C-alpha atoms as an extended CHARMM CRD file, in Angstrom:
* protein
*
       201  EXT
         1         1  UNK       CA              0.0000000000        0.0000000000        0.0000000000  PROA      1               0.0000000000
         2         2  UNK       CA              1.4350000000        3.3910000000       -0.9950000000  PROA      2               0.0000000000
         3         3  UNK       CA              1.7810000000        6.2050000000        1.4890000000  PROA      3               0.0000000000
         4         4  UNK       CA             -0.8750000000        8.1280000000       -0.4100000000  PROA      4               0.0000000000
         5         5  UNK       CA             -3.3520000000        5.3140000000        0.2640000000  PROA      5               0.0000000000
         6         6  UNK       CA             -2.6750000000        4.6560000000        3.9180000000  PROA      6               0.0000000000
         7         7  UNK       CA             -5.7560000000        4.5480000000        6.1530000000  PROA      7               0.0000000000
         8         8  UNK       CA             -6.4570000000        8.0170000000        7.5820000000  PROA      8               0.0000000000
         9         9  UNK       CA             -5.2180000000        7.2370000000       11.0940000000  PROA      9               0.0000000000
        10        10  UNK       CA             -2.0150000000        5.6470000000        9.8170000000  PROA      10              0.0000000000
        11        11  UNK       CA             -1.4020000000        8.5260000000        7.4040000000  PROA      11              0.0000000000
        12        12  UNK       CA             -1.8160000000       11.1020000000       10.1890000000  PROA      12              0.0000000000
        13        13  UNK       CA              0.5020000000        9.1590000000       12.5020000000  PROA      13              0.0000000000
        14        14  UNK       CA              3.0600000000        8.8530000000        9.6960000000  PROA      14              0.0000000000
        15        15  UNK       CA              2.9570000000       12.5890000000        9.0000000000  PROA      15              0.0000000000
        16        16  UNK       CA              3.1410000000       13.4890000000       12.6940000000  PROA      16              0.0000000000
        17        17  UNK       CA              6.1330000000       11.2260000000       13.2350000000  PROA      17              0.0000000000
        18        18  UNK       CA              8.0950000000       12.9120000000       10.4590000000  PROA      18              0.0000000000
        19        19  UNK       CA              6.8610000000       16.3600000000       11.4610000000  PROA      19              0.0000000000
        20        20  UNK       CA              8.1850000000       15.7940000000       14.9680000000  PROA      20              0.0000000000
        21        21  UNK       CA             11.6270000000       14.9570000000       13.5650000000  PROA      21              0.0000000000
        22        22  UNK       CA             11.4660000000       18.0230000000       11.3360000000  PROA      22              0.0000000000
        23        23  UNK       CA             10.5540000000       20.4140000000       14.1680000000  PROA      23              0.0000000000
        24        24  UNK       CA             13.3030000000       18.9630000000       16.3420000000  PROA      24              0.0000000000
        25        25  UNK       CA             15.8550000000       19.3290000000       13.5540000000  PROA      25              0.0000000000
        26        26  UNK       CA             14.9100000000       22.7840000000       12.2310000000  PROA      26              0.0000000000
        27        27  UNK       CA             12.7500000000       24.3310000000       14.9400000000  PROA      27              0.0000000000
        28        28  UNK       CA              9.2080000000       25.5620000000       14.4270000000  PROA      28              0.0000000000
        29        29  UNK       CA             10.0600000000       28.7660000000       12.5560000000  PROA      29              0.0000000000
        30        30  UNK       CA             12.3760000000       27.2570000000        9.9360000000  PROA      30              0.0000000000
        31        31  UNK       CA             10.4170000000       24.0590000000        9.2830000000  PROA      31              0.0000000000
        32        32  UNK       CA              8.2850000000       24.2820000000        6.1450000000  PROA      32              0.0000000000
        33        33  UNK       CA              5.5520000000       22.2420000000        4.5480000000  PROA      33              0.0000000000
        34        34  UNK       CA              7.9160000000       21.6920000000        1.5970000000  PROA      34              0.0000000000
        35        35  UNK       CA             10.3770000000       20.0770000000        4.0220000000  PROA      35              0.0000000000
        36        36  UNK       CA              7.6200000000       17.8270000000        5.3250000000  PROA      36              0.0000000000
        37        37  UNK       CA              6.5900000000       16.8350000000        1.8220000000  PROA      37              0.0000000000
        38        38  UNK       CA             10.1740000000       15.8450000000        1.0800000000  PROA      38              0.0000000000
        39        39  UNK       CA             10.4900000000       13.8290000000        4.3140000000  PROA      39              0.0000000000
        40        40  UNK       CA              7.2190000000       11.9610000000        3.8360000000  PROA      40              0.0000000000
        41        41  UNK       CA              7.3030000000       11.6930000000        0.0180000000  PROA      41              0.0000000000
        42        42  UNK       CA              3.7310000000       12.9890000000        0.1320000000  PROA      42              0.0000000000
        43        43  UNK       CA              2.1640000000       15.8460000000       -1.7770000000  PROA      43              0.0000000000
        44        44  UNK       CA              1.0230000000       19.0380000000       -0.0660000000  PROA      44              0.0000000000
        45        45  UNK       CA             -2.5360000000       18.1920000000       -1.0590000000  PROA      45              0.0000000000
        46        46  UNK       CA             -2.2850000000       14.8580000000        0.7310000000  PROA      46              0.0000000000
        47        47  UNK       CA             -0.8680000000       16.4550000000        3.8900000000  PROA      47              0.0000000000
        48        48  UNK       CA             -3.4540000000       19.2490000000        3.8170000000  PROA      48              0.0000000000
        49        49  UNK       CA             -6.1400000000       16.5950000000        3.5630000000  PROA      49              0.0000000000
        50        50  UNK       CA             -5.2420000000       15.5910000000        7.1290000000  PROA      50              0.0000000000
        51        51  UNK       CA             -4.0210000000       18.8950000000        8.6070000000  PROA      51              0.0000000000
        52        52  UNK       CA             -5.0130000000       22.5120000000        8.0180000000  PROA      52              0.0000000000
        53        53  UNK       CA             -1.4850000000       23.9170000000        8.2140000000  PROA      53              0.0000000000
        54        54  UNK       CA              1.8650000000       23.7160000000       10.0000000000  PROA      54              0.0000000000
        55        55  UNK       CA              0.3060000000       25.1870000000       13.1260000000  PROA      55              0.0000000000
        56        56  UNK       CA             -2.3350000000       22.4620000000       13.2050000000  PROA      56              0.0000000000
        57        57  UNK       CA              0.3370000000       19.7630000000       12.8950000000  PROA      57              0.0000000000
        58        58  UNK       CA              2.3380000000       21.2310000000       15.7570000000  PROA      58              0.0000000000
        59        59  UNK       CA             -0.7380000000       21.5440000000       17.9700000000  PROA      59              0.0000000000
        60        60  UNK       CA             -1.5590000000       17.8900000000       17.4450000000  PROA      60              0.0000000000
        61        61  UNK       CA              2.0140000000       16.9540000000       18.3660000000  PROA      61              0.0000000000
        62        62  UNK       CA              1.6780000000       18.9600000000       21.5880000000  PROA      62              0.0000000000
        63        63  UNK       CA             -1.6610000000       17.3430000000       22.3160000000  PROA      63              0.0000000000
        64        64  UNK       CA             -0.1690000000       13.8790000000       21.8220000000  PROA      64              0.0000000000
        65        65  UNK       CA              2.7000000000       14.7430000000       24.1500000000  PROA      65              0.0000000000
        66        66  UNK       CA              0.3780000000       16.0020000000       26.9030000000  PROA      66              0.0000000000
        67        67  UNK       CA             -1.8420000000       12.9260000000       26.5030000000  PROA      67              0.0000000000
        68        68  UNK       CA              1.1600000000       10.6450000000       26.9840000000  PROA      68              0.0000000000
        69        69  UNK       CA              2.2260000000       12.6800000000       30.0110000000  PROA      69              0.0000000000
        70        70  UNK       CA             -1.1880000000       12.6330000000       31.6770000000  PROA      70              0.0000000000
        71        71  UNK       CA             -1.6350000000        8.9260000000       30.9900000000  PROA      71              0.0000000000
        72        72  UNK       CA              1.4670000000        8.2990000000       33.0700000000  PROA      72              0.0000000000
        73        73  UNK       CA             -0.2270000000       10.0960000000       35.9700000000  PROA      73              0.0000000000
        74        74  UNK       CA             -3.2900000000        7.8620000000       35.7110000000  PROA      74              0.0000000000
        75        75  UNK       CA             -1.4810000000        4.5680000000       36.2030000000  PROA      75              0.0000000000
        76        76  UNK       CA             -2.2170000000        2.5970000000       39.3930000000  PROA      76              0.0000000000
        77        77  UNK       CA              1.2490000000        3.1960000000       40.8730000000  PROA      77              0.0000000000
        78        78  UNK       CA              0.8380000000        6.9660000000       40.6730000000  PROA      78              0.0000000000
        79        79  UNK       CA             -2.7130000000        6.8370000000       41.9980000000  PROA      79              0.0000000000
        80        80  UNK       CA             -1.5940000000        4.8070000000       45.0410000000  PROA      80              0.0000000000
        81        81  UNK       CA              0.8710000000        7.5240000000       46.1290000000  PROA      81              0.0000000000
        82        82  UNK       CA              0.1940000000       10.1460000000       48.7740000000  PROA      82              0.0000000000
        83        83  UNK       CA             -0.4360000000       13.7210000000       47.5150000000  PROA      83              0.0000000000
        84        84  UNK       CA              3.0980000000       14.8470000000       48.3970000000  PROA      84              0.0000000000
        85        85  UNK       CA              4.5690000000       11.7730000000       46.7000000000  PROA      85              0.0000000000
        86        86  UNK       CA              2.4590000000       12.5660000000       43.6390000000  PROA      86              0.0000000000
        87        87  UNK       CA              3.7770000000       16.1300000000       43.5340000000  PROA      87              0.0000000000
        88        88  UNK       CA              7.3470000000       14.8280000000       43.6920000000  PROA      88              0.0000000000
        89        89  UNK       CA              6.6130000000       12.2840000000       40.9570000000  PROA      89              0.0000000000
        90        90  UNK       CA              5.0870000000       15.0680000000       38.8810000000  PROA      90              0.0000000000
        91        91  UNK       CA              8.2430000000       17.1280000000       39.3890000000  PROA      91              0.0000000000
        92        92  UNK       CA             10.2840000000       14.1430000000       38.2090000000  PROA      92              0.0000000000
        93        93  UNK       CA              8.1330000000       13.9160000000       35.0480000000  PROA      93              0.0000000000
        94        94  UNK       CA              8.5220000000       17.6440000000       34.3890000000  PROA      94              0.0000000000
        95        95  UNK       CA             12.2710000000       17.4830000000       34.8980000000  PROA      95              0.0000000000
        96        96  UNK       CA             12.8480000000       14.5000000000       32.6470000000  PROA      96              0.0000000000
        97        97  UNK       CA             10.6520000000       16.0980000000       30.0080000000  PROA      97              0.0000000000
        98        98  UNK       CA             13.3290000000       18.7880000000       29.6570000000  PROA      98              0.0000000000
        99        99  UNK       CA             15.2540000000       16.2070000000       27.6200000000  PROA      99              0.0000000000
       100       100  UNK       CA             12.4160000000       16.1710000000       25.1080000000  PROA      100             0.0000000000
       101       101  UNK       CA             13.9200000000       17.9560000000       22.0780000000  PROA      101             0.0000000000
       102       102  UNK       CA             10.4580000000       19.0820000000       20.9690000000  PROA      102             0.0000000000
       103       103  UNK       CA             10.2970000000       21.5360000000       23.8990000000  PROA      103             0.0000000000
       104       104  UNK       CA             12.7780000000       23.9490000000       22.3600000000  PROA      104             0.0000000000
       105       105  UNK       CA             10.6070000000       24.3600000000       19.2870000000  PROA      105             0.0000000000
       106       106  UNK       CA              7.5890000000       24.7590000000       21.5840000000  PROA      106             0.0000000000
       107       107  UNK       CA              9.0700000000       28.0300000000       22.8280000000  PROA      107             0.0000000000
       108       108  UNK       CA              9.3670000000       29.2140000000       19.2120000000  PROA      108             0.0000000000
       109       109  UNK       CA              5.7880000000       28.1800000000       18.5580000000  PROA      109             0.0000000000
       110       110  UNK       CA              4.5310000000       30.0790000000       21.6240000000  PROA      110             0.0000000000
       111       111  UNK       CA              6.2520000000       33.2380000000       20.3960000000  PROA      111             0.0000000000
       112       112  UNK       CA              4.2380000000       33.1260000000       17.1530000000  PROA      112             0.0000000000
       113       113  UNK       CA              0.8990000000       33.3000000000       18.9560000000  PROA      113             0.0000000000
       114       114  UNK       CA             -1.0880000000       36.5250000000       19.1880000000  PROA      114             0.0000000000
       115       115  UNK       CA             -4.0000000000       37.5000000000       21.4270000000  PROA      115             0.0000000000
       116       116  UNK       CA             -6.4820000000       36.8200000000       18.6250000000  PROA      116             0.0000000000
       117       117  UNK       CA             -4.8750000000       33.5700000000       17.4550000000  PROA      117             0.0000000000
       118       118  UNK       CA             -7.3950000000       30.8880000000       16.5480000000  PROA      118             0.0000000000
       119       119  UNK       CA             -5.3320000000       28.2350000000       18.3090000000  PROA      119             0.0000000000
       120       120  UNK       CA             -5.3260000000       29.9050000000       21.7410000000  PROA      120             0.0000000000
       121       121  UNK       CA             -8.4370000000       27.9540000000       22.8540000000  PROA      121             0.0000000000
       122       122  UNK       CA             -6.6330000000       24.7250000000       21.9470000000  PROA      122             0.0000000000
       123       123  UNK       CA             -3.5310000000       25.8060000000       23.8630000000  PROA      123             0.0000000000
       124       124  UNK       CA             -5.7070000000       26.7080000000       26.8440000000  PROA      124             0.0000000000
       125       125  UNK       CA             -7.4050000000       23.3120000000       26.6960000000  PROA      125             0.0000000000
       126       126  UNK       CA             -3.9950000000       21.5890000000       26.7760000000  PROA      126             0.0000000000
       127       127  UNK       CA             -2.9710000000       23.7950000000       29.6980000000  PROA      127             0.0000000000
       128       128  UNK       CA             -6.2100000000       22.9750000000       31.5300000000  PROA      128             0.0000000000
       129       129  UNK       CA             -5.4500000000       19.2520000000       31.3780000000  PROA      129             0.0000000000
       130       130  UNK       CA             -2.1880000000       19.7560000000       33.2640000000  PROA      130             0.0000000000
       131       131  UNK       CA             -3.6210000000       22.4160000000       35.5630000000  PROA      131             0.0000000000
       132       132  UNK       CA             -6.5810000000       20.2370000000       36.5440000000  PROA      132             0.0000000000
       133       133  UNK       CA             -4.3040000000       17.2890000000       37.3080000000  PROA      133             0.0000000000
       134       134  UNK       CA             -2.2950000000       19.4700000000       39.7020000000  PROA      134             0.0000000000
       135       135  UNK       CA             -5.4610000000       20.8560000000       41.2770000000  PROA      135             0.0000000000
       136       136  UNK       CA             -6.7230000000       17.3300000000       41.9490000000  PROA      136             0.0000000000
       137       137  UNK       CA             -3.4910000000       16.4180000000       43.7220000000  PROA      137             0.0000000000
       138       138  UNK       CA             -3.4800000000       19.6120000000       45.7820000000  PROA      138             0.0000000000
       139       139  UNK       CA             -7.1760000000       19.2670000000       46.6840000000  PROA      139             0.0000000000
       140       140  UNK       CA             -6.5190000000       15.7010000000       47.8120000000  PROA      140             0.0000000000
       141       141  UNK       CA             -3.6250000000       16.9620000000       49.9560000000  PROA      141             0.0000000000
       142       142  UNK       CA             -5.7940000000       19.6700000000       51.5120000000  PROA      142             0.0000000000
       143       143  UNK       CA             -8.6680000000       17.2360000000       52.1300000000  PROA      143             0.0000000000
       144       144  UNK       CA             -6.2900000000       14.7770000000       53.7860000000  PROA      144             0.0000000000
       145       145  UNK       CA             -4.7570000000       17.6540000000       55.7840000000  PROA      145             0.0000000000
       146       146  UNK       CA             -1.2540000000       16.9050000000       54.5710000000  PROA      146             0.0000000000
       147       147  UNK       CA             -1.0440000000       20.3430000000       52.9310000000  PROA      147             0.0000000000
       148       148  UNK       CA             -1.6020000000       23.5620000000       54.8490000000  PROA      148             0.0000000000
       149       149  UNK       CA             -4.4680000000       25.9130000000       54.1500000000  PROA      149             0.0000000000
       150       150  UNK       CA             -7.6410000000       25.5010000000       52.1350000000  PROA      150             0.0000000000
       151       151  UNK       CA             -6.9850000000       27.7340000000       49.1160000000  PROA      151             0.0000000000
       152       152  UNK       CA             -6.6330000000       25.0390000000       46.4690000000  PROA      152             0.0000000000
       153       153  UNK       CA             -6.4800000000       27.5430000000       43.5980000000  PROA      153             0.0000000000
       154       154  UNK       CA             -3.5550000000       29.5030000000       45.0670000000  PROA      154             0.0000000000
       155       155  UNK       CA             -1.6410000000       26.3890000000       46.1050000000  PROA      155             0.0000000000
       156       156  UNK       CA             -2.1400000000       24.8580000000       42.6650000000  PROA      156             0.0000000000
       157       157  UNK       CA             -0.9830000000       28.0720000000       41.0100000000  PROA      157             0.0000000000
       158       158  UNK       CA              2.1700000000       28.0260000000       43.1380000000  PROA      158             0.0000000000
       159       159  UNK       CA              2.9520000000       24.4350000000       42.1290000000  PROA      159             0.0000000000
       160       160  UNK       CA              2.2320000000       25.0720000000       38.4480000000  PROA      160             0.0000000000
       161       161  UNK       CA              4.2940000000       28.2730000000       38.4240000000  PROA      161             0.0000000000
       162       162  UNK       CA              7.2190000000       26.5680000000       40.1270000000  PROA      162             0.0000000000
       163       163  UNK       CA              7.2820000000       23.6100000000       37.7380000000  PROA      163             0.0000000000
       164       164  UNK       CA              6.7870000000       25.7450000000       34.6230000000  PROA      164             0.0000000000
       165       165  UNK       CA              9.4610000000       28.2070000000       35.7270000000  PROA      165             0.0000000000
       166       166  UNK       CA             11.8990000000       25.4180000000       36.5460000000  PROA      166             0.0000000000
       167       167  UNK       CA             11.3360000000       23.9150000000       33.0950000000  PROA      167             0.0000000000
       168       168  UNK       CA             11.9890000000       27.2340000000       31.3460000000  PROA      168             0.0000000000
       169       169  UNK       CA             15.2120000000       27.6950000000       33.3030000000  PROA      169             0.0000000000
       170       170  UNK       CA             16.3310000000       24.1370000000       32.6010000000  PROA      170             0.0000000000
       171       171  UNK       CA             15.8660000000       24.6890000000       28.8700000000  PROA      171             0.0000000000
       172       172  UNK       CA             18.6470000000       27.2870000000       29.1220000000  PROA      172             0.0000000000
       173       173  UNK       CA             20.9440000000       24.5620000000       30.5130000000  PROA      173             0.0000000000
       174       174  UNK       CA             21.1000000000       21.9730000000       27.7080000000  PROA      174             0.0000000000
       175       175  UNK       CA             24.2730000000       20.3730000000       29.1110000000  PROA      175             0.0000000000
       176       176  UNK       CA             22.4020000000       18.7070000000       31.9930000000  PROA      176             0.0000000000
       177       177  UNK       CA             21.1480000000       15.1080000000       32.0170000000  PROA      177             0.0000000000
       178       178  UNK       CA             17.5960000000       13.9260000000       32.5890000000  PROA      178             0.0000000000
       179       179  UNK       CA             18.5050000000       12.9200000000       36.1340000000  PROA      179             0.0000000000
       180       180  UNK       CA             19.8850000000       16.3910000000       36.8200000000  PROA      180             0.0000000000
       181       181  UNK       CA             16.8170000000       18.1130000000       35.3720000000  PROA      181             0.0000000000
       182       182  UNK       CA             14.5960000000       15.8690000000       37.4910000000  PROA      182             0.0000000000
       183       183  UNK       CA             16.6290000000       16.5720000000       40.6390000000  PROA      183             0.0000000000
       184       184  UNK       CA             16.2840000000       20.3410000000       40.1510000000  PROA      184             0.0000000000
       185       185  UNK       CA             12.5090000000       20.0770000000       39.7950000000  PROA      185             0.0000000000
       186       186  UNK       CA             12.1750000000       17.6780000000       42.7230000000  PROA      186             0.0000000000
       187       187  UNK       CA             14.2870000000       19.8540000000       45.0190000000  PROA      187             0.0000000000
       188       188  UNK       CA             12.2010000000       22.8990000000       44.0810000000  PROA      188             0.0000000000
       189       189  UNK       CA              8.9920000000       21.0550000000       44.9960000000  PROA      189             0.0000000000
       190       190  UNK       CA             10.5660000000       19.7950000000       48.2250000000  PROA      190             0.0000000000
       191       191  UNK       CA             11.3610000000       23.3710000000       49.2310000000  PROA      191             0.0000000000
       192       192  UNK       CA              7.8040000000       24.4140000000       48.4350000000  PROA      192             0.0000000000
       193       193  UNK       CA              6.4460000000       21.4860000000       50.4380000000  PROA      193             0.0000000000
       194       194  UNK       CA              8.5890000000       22.4270000000       53.4190000000  PROA      194             0.0000000000
       195       195  UNK       CA              6.5130000000       25.5930000000       53.6040000000  PROA      195             0.0000000000
       196       196  UNK       CA              3.0410000000       24.1500000000       52.9340000000  PROA      196             0.0000000000
       197       197  UNK       CA              3.2010000000       20.5750000000       54.2260000000  PROA      197             0.0000000000
       198       198  UNK       CA              1.7990000000       19.8610000000       57.6950000000  PROA      198             0.0000000000
       199       199  UNK       CA              3.7670000000       18.0260000000       60.3630000000  PROA      199             0.0000000000
       200       200  UNK       CA              1.6110000000       14.9330000000       59.8540000000  PROA      200             0.0000000000
       201       201  UNK       CA              3.0930000000       14.1470000000       56.4300000000  PROA      201             0.0000000000
């Protein structure tokens, strides 16, 4: 079966796989649809049949990445942890994700967005998935009285800000290993927990 006649799901996966390699190699700004056509040996018409544009392709790659990340939080091992253990495991995930070469191009992609961009709702939906996962952990910690206070929104914002900020800083330190990125994120969360965790945890 030729690439032009692959089933729709297989064709999309094939295109996304090559697009990911392209964005990693050239970055978001310099990658072109012509490059993708050359990599996939597919026509622009065939690619546009599955995706509206380069932006759409990149958004679907981000969505796939977040889905894989959140699925790892839903496994039984993660769910059996205490809220503070879950926050530390989340920090480990965030840290190790700094080795994901797609993240560098994500910063380029973010810089192309404007206030009236059509993709902002999609970006916000992706953000909400991560934000809601953190809120669930924090709410569980508050309910179990292992985290101080009852302002779940503010505590969740603090955790999200800390992890996001740590990731941005780590992306400026490409010489570090995954273990080192993870350690930086984990230590940051530990310091936050030392201020908000109760003595019972």
